[in-house]
C-alpha positions as CSV (number, residue, x, y, z in Angstrom):
1,M,23.0,-137.2,26.9
2,E,22.3,-134.4,24.7
3,R,18.9,-133.2,25.3
4,T,16.9,-132.3,22.3
5,N,13.4,-132.7,21.2
6,R,14.1,-136.0,19.1
7,M,12.8,-139.0,20.5
8,A,15.3,-141.4,22.0
9,E,15.0,-145.2,22.8
10,A,15.8,-147.4,25.9
11,T,15.8,-151.1,25.9
12,F,15.8,-153.3,29.4
13,A,15.6,-156.8,30.2
14,G,14.2,-157.3,33.5
15,G,12.5,-160.9,33.6
16,R,9.0,-161.2,32.4
17,F,8.1,-158.3,30.4
18,W,4.5,-158.1,31.8
19,C,6.1,-156.7,35.1
20,M,8.4,-154.3,33.7
21,V,5.9,-152.3,31.6
22,P,4.1,-150.6,34.5
23,V,7.4,-149.2,35.7
24,F,7.7,-146.8,32.6
25,D,4.0,-146.8,31.1
26,E,3.0,-143.6,32.9
27,V,6.3,-141.9,33.3
28,P,6.0,-138.2,31.8
29,G,8.2,-138.0,28.7
30,V,7.6,-141.4,27.9
31,Q,5.7,-142.3,24.5
32,E,5.6,-145.9,24.4
33,V,6.6,-149.0,26.2
34,V,6.8,-152.1,24.0
35,S,7.0,-155.8,25.3
36,G,9.3,-158.0,23.2
37,F,12.4,-160.1,22.7
38,A,15.9,-158.5,22.5
39,E,18.4,-160.2,21.2
40,V,21.8,-160.8,22.9
41,Q,24.8,-162.6,21.6
42,E,25.9,-165.4,24.3
43,S,29.0,-167.1,23.0
44,E,28.4,-168.2,19.5
45,E,24.5,-168.7,20.0
46,A,22.0,-165.6,19.9
47,I,19.7,-165.7,22.7
48,C,16.4,-163.6,23.0
49,R,15.7,-162.0,26.2
50,E,12.3,-160.7,27.5
51,A,12.5,-157.1,27.4
52,V,10.9,-153.7,27.1
53,R,11.7,-151.0,24.7
54,I,10.8,-147.3,25.6
55,T,10.4,-144.7,23.4
56,F,11.0,-141.5,25.3
57,N,11.8,-137.8,24.9
58,P,15.0,-136.9,26.7
59,S,14.0,-133.3,26.8
60,V,11.5,-134.2,29.3
61,I,12.7,-137.5,31.1
62,S,16.6,-138.1,31.3
63,Y,18.0,-141.6,30.6
64,E,19.3,-141.6,34.1
65,K,16.1,-141.2,35.7
66,L,15.0,-144.3,33.4
67,I,17.7,-146.2,34.6
68,D,17.1,-145.4,38.2
69,A,13.7,-146.8,37.9
70,Y,14.9,-149.9,36.1
71,W,17.0,-150.8,39.1
72,R,14.1,-150.3,41.5
73,S,12.2,-152.9,39.3
74,I,14.5,-155.9,39.3
75,D,16.9,-158.1,41.5
76,P,19.9,-157.0,40.0
77,T,22.0,-159.7,42.0
78,D,20.3,-162.6,40.3
79,D,22.4,-164.1,37.5
80,G,20.3,-167.0,36.7
81,G,16.8,-165.2,35.7
82,Q,14.4,-163.3,37.8
83,F,12.3,-164.6,40.6
84,Q,10.3,-167.7,39.5
85,D,11.4,-167.2,35.6
86,R,14.5,-169.0,35.5
87,G,16.9,-169.1,32.6
88,E,18.8,-167.0,29.8
89,H,15.5,-165.6,28.6
90,F,15.0,-164.0,31.9
91,K,18.3,-162.5,32.8
92,T,18.5,-158.7,33.2
93,T,20.4,-156.6,30.9
94,I,20.7,-152.8,30.1
95,F,20.8,-152.7,26.4
96,Y,22.3,-149.2,25.2
97,H,21.8,-147.4,21.9
98,D,24.6,-145.3,21.6
99,A,28.0,-144.6,23.4
100,E,26.4,-141.9,25.9
101,Q,23.8,-144.6,27.2
102,Q,26.8,-147.1,27.4
103,R,28.7,-144.7,29.7
104,L,25.7,-143.6,32.0
105,A,24.5,-147.2,32.2
106,E,28.2,-148.4,33.5
107,R,28.4,-145.4,35.6
108,S,25.0,-146.0,37.3
109,K,25.9,-149.6,38.0
110,R,29.1,-148.9,39.3
111,E,27.5,-146.5,41.7
112,L,24.9,-149.2,42.7
113,E,27.7,-151.5,43.4
114,E,29.8,-148.9,45.5
115,S,26.5,-148.0,47.6
116,K,26.7,-151.3,49.0
117,K,23.0,-151.7,48.7
118,F,23.4,-155.2,47.8
119,S,26.0,-157.7,49.6
120,Q,26.2,-159.7,46.5
121,R,27.5,-158.4,43.1
122,I,25.4,-156.9,40.6
123,A,24.9,-159.4,38.0
124,T,23.0,-157.3,35.3
125,T,25.1,-157.1,32.1
126,I,25.4,-154.1,29.8
127,E,25.0,-154.8,26.1
128,P,24.8,-153.1,22.9
129,A,21.1,-153.0,21.7
130,G,20.4,-155.3,18.5
131,T,17.6,-156.8,17.2
132,F,14.1,-156.1,19.0
133,S,11.3,-158.1,18.1
134,P,7.7,-157.0,19.5
135,A,5.6,-159.6,21.3
136,E,2.4,-160.4,20.1
137,D,-0.7,-158.1,20.9
138,K,-1.8,-159.8,23.3
139,Q,1.1,-159.8,25.4
140,Q,1.2,-155.7,25.1
141,N,-0.2,-153.8,28.2
142,Y,-0.8,-157.0,29.8
143,H,-1.0,-155.2,33.3
144,K,-4.1,-153.2,32.0
145,N,-5.8,-155.9,29.7
146,V,-5.3,-158.6,32.2
147,P,-4.9,-157.0,35.6
148,F,-6.0,-159.8,37.8
149,H,-3.3,-162.4,36.5
150,Y,-0.6,-159.5,36.1
151,R,-0.9,-158.8,39.8
152,K,-0.9,-162.7,40.9
153,V,2.2,-163.0,38.8
154,C,4.0,-160.2,40.2
155,E,2.8,-161.2,43.9
156,E,3.2,-164.9,43.6
157,S,6.7,-164.8,42.2
158,G,8.0,-162.6,45.0
159,R,8.9,-159.6,42.7
160,K,6.5,-157.2,44.5
161,A,7.3,-158.1,48.0
162,F,11.4,-157.9,47.2
163,I,10.8,-154.6,45.5
164,E,9.1,-153.1,48.4
165,K,11.1,-154.7,50.9
166,T,14.6,-153.7,49.0
167,W,13.8,-150.1,48.0
168,R,11.3,-148.8,50.6
169,I,12.9,-145.9,52.4
170,G,14.3,-146.7,55.8
171,K,12.0,-145.0,58.7
172,D,13.6,-144.0,61.7
173,M,10.2,-143.4,63.7
174,E,11.6,-140.8,66.2
175,A,13.0,-138.7,63.2
176,L,10.0,-139.1,61.5
177,K,7.9,-137.6,64.6
178,E,10.4,-134.8,64.6
179,R,9.8,-133.9,60.8
180,L,6.1,-134.4,60.5
181,T,3.3,-132.6,62.3
182,P,1.3,-135.0,64.7
183,L,-1.4,-135.5,62.2
184,Q,0.9,-136.0,59.3
185,F,2.6,-138.8,61.5
186,D,-0.8,-140.5,62.6
187,V,-2.2,-140.3,59.0
188,T,0.7,-141.6,57.2
189,Q,2.0,-144.1,59.9
190,N,-1.0,-145.0,62.0
191,N,-4.0,-145.1,59.2
192,A,-5.9,-142.2,60.8
193,T,-8.1,-139.9,58.9
194,E,-8.1,-136.2,59.0
195,T,-11.2,-134.1,59.7
196,P,-13.6,-133.6,56.3
197,Y,-13.4,-129.8,55.4
198,D,-10.8,-129.1,57.9
199,N,-7.8,-129.8,55.9
200,A,-5.2,-128.0,53.5
201,Y,-6.2,-129.4,50.0
202,F,-9.9,-130.3,50.0
203,D,-10.8,-127.4,48.1
204,F,-7.3,-126.4,46.9
205,T,-7.3,-125.4,43.2
206,E,-3.3,-124.0,42.7
207,E,-2.1,-125.9,39.7
208,G,0.9,-128.5,40.7
209,I,1.5,-132.1,41.8
210,Y,1.1,-133.8,45.4
211,V,4.1,-136.2,46.5
212,D,4.2,-138.5,49.4
213,I,5.1,-136.3,52.6
214,V,7.2,-139.0,53.4
215,S,9.0,-140.4,50.6
216,G,8.4,-137.7,48.0
217,E,7.3,-139.9,45.4
218,P,4.8,-138.3,42.9
219,L,1.3,-139.2,43.5
220,F,-1.3,-137.1,42.1
221,S,-1.7,-133.8,39.9
222,S,-4.0,-130.9,40.4
223,T,-5.0,-131.7,36.5
224,D,-7.0,-134.7,37.8
225,Q,-8.3,-133.2,41.1
226,Y,-11.8,-132.5,41.3
227,D,-14.5,-131.3,44.2
228,A,-16.2,-134.7,45.1
229,G,-18.3,-132.8,47.8
230,C,-16.6,-135.3,50.5
231,G,-14.4,-132.8,52.4
232,W,-11.2,-134.5,51.3
233,P,-8.9,-133.9,48.2
234,S,-10.3,-136.3,45.3
235,F,-8.7,-137.3,42.0
236,T,-9.7,-139.2,39.2
237,R,-6.4,-141.1,38.9
238,P,-2.7,-140.9,40.0
239,I,0.0,-139.8,38.2
240,S,1.4,-143.4,37.9
241,H,-0.4,-146.3,39.1
242,Y,2.9,-147.9,39.8
243,H,3.4,-145.6,42.8
244,V,0.1,-146.2,44.5
245,N,-0.6,-149.6,46.0
246,E,-4.1,-151.1,46.4
247,N,-4.6,-153.0,49.8
248,L,-7.9,-154.7,51.1
249,D,-9.2,-152.9,54.2
250,K,-11.4,-154.5,56.5
251,S,-11.1,-152.2,59.4
252,H,-14.6,-150.5,60.9
253,G,-16.7,-153.2,59.7
254,M,-16.2,-152.5,56.2
255,L,-14.9,-153.8,53.0
256,R,-12.6,-150.8,51.3
257,T,-9.5,-150.5,49.1
258,E,-7.0,-148.7,51.2
259,L,-4.4,-146.7,49.1
260,R,-0.6,-146.5,50.2
261,S,2.5,-145.1,48.5
262,K,4.8,-147.9,47.0
263,F,8.1,-146.7,48.4
264,G,7.4,-144.7,51.6
265,D,4.4,-147.2,52.6
266,S,2.4,-144.5,53.8
267,H,-1.3,-144.6,54.3
268,L,-2.8,-142.1,51.7
269,G,-6.5,-142.8,51.9
270,H,-9.2,-145.0,49.9
271,L,-10.3,-145.8,46.3
272,F,-13.9,-145.5,45.8
273,Y,-16.1,-146.1,42.6
274,D,-18.2,-143.2,42.8
275,G,-16.1,-140.9,40.8
276,P,-16.9,-139.0,37.4
277,Q,-18.1,-141.7,35.0
278,E,-16.7,-139.7,31.8
279,E,-13.2,-140.1,33.6
280,G,-13.5,-143.6,34.6
281,G,-15.7,-143.7,37.7
282,L,-12.9,-143.7,40.2
283,R,-12.4,-141.7,43.3
284,Y,-9.2,-141.4,45.1
285,C,-9.8,-140.0,48.4
286,I,-6.6,-138.7,49.9
287,N,-5.9,-137.3,53.2
288,S,-4.1,-133.9,52.5
289,A,-1.8,-134.6,55.8
290,A,-0.4,-137.5,53.6
291,M,0.8,-135.1,50.6
292,R,2.9,-132.2,50.1
293,F,2.1,-129.6,47.4
294,I,4.6,-128.7,44.7
295,P,3.3,-125.5,42.8
296,R,3.8,-125.7,39.0
297,G,6.4,-123.2,38.8
298,E,8.7,-124.8,41.3
299,L,8.6,-128.4,39.8
300,E,12.3,-127.9,38.1
301,K,13.6,-126.5,41.6
302,E,12.3,-129.3,43.6
303,G,13.7,-131.9,41.1
304,Y,10.3,-133.1,39.3
305,A,10.9,-131.0,36.2
306,E,9.5,-133.8,33.9
307,Y,6.1,-133.3,35.4
308,R,5.9,-129.9,33.7
309,V,4.5,-131.6,30.7
310,L,1.4,-132.5,32.6
311,F,0.6,-128.9,32.5
312,G,1.3,-128.4,28.8
313,E,4.6,-126.7,29.5
314,K,7.3,-126.5,26.6
315,T,10.6,-127.5,27.0
316,I,13.7,-125.4,27.2
317,E,14.5,-126.5,23.8
318,E,11.1,-125.9,22.3
319,K,10.9,-122.5,24.0
320,A,14.5,-122.0,22.3
321,E,13.3,-123.2,19.0
322,K,10.2,-120.9,19.0
323,Q,12.3,-117.7,19.9
324,R,14.7,-118.5,16.9
325,R,11.7,-118.7,14.6
326,L,10.7,-115.3,15.6
């Protein structure tokens, strides 16, 4: 896809649109995610599917990465709907907006089929984008406005369990022990807690992002890091809530909210409610040993180029345009 500063659109149907919005909502380069109904021609009858239309900057986030995130949020082998939602309205479809999107979508589907990730055929269809009608206001950002019901739907439908079982990285514990330090292994795999004030990032001030030491998932940014005085690195929010799971923790005679990475299933730390009120009042208290730091200047080399925008960096195209104007 040509990489310009012009915004582009991507449209995906993945079952109930409530569950698709968080996948893309906090991705760098994504400007807007709208829940709605995408028209698809089935025989002689036009059918509307629940879908999300994404407005994004292809100079920041590639269409290929959006497709990859899409596959990891659905059951692409289900030809009758998605999880508990059955029927034509809930079938999965990639709606392409131009010939290049069509080519990339077809290639991605072919690669998924050839990977043998699934024993059944990939049922997701690839169709030209047509009429898209936004859903009513109460259906927009449902995961933020009605979070309890959103989580209940995702959990009771089986969507959450399927996605995490299917896409979590396979762990060879012996190989993991070889790759990680004893402390990193103990924290991420055995829910251990490192010593306060004696860890790598509790007072770290360099600019960059923190990723899961096991899976490489982007977790936190230095732009949201602050000194909570607790001896562990603390953040007001994750980069994307979609990549951080919250679980009830009843250990040690306490009721706490444990934080784990979505696809690495690494124990990260705990969520507390004594953070800066002006930033929402949350404190994500994280073990340094659960994370790897990627400096701002190495984001592109490490495959996290889209996260440069967190630090106000201009894209290559923007820099070139500025040079032309000088």
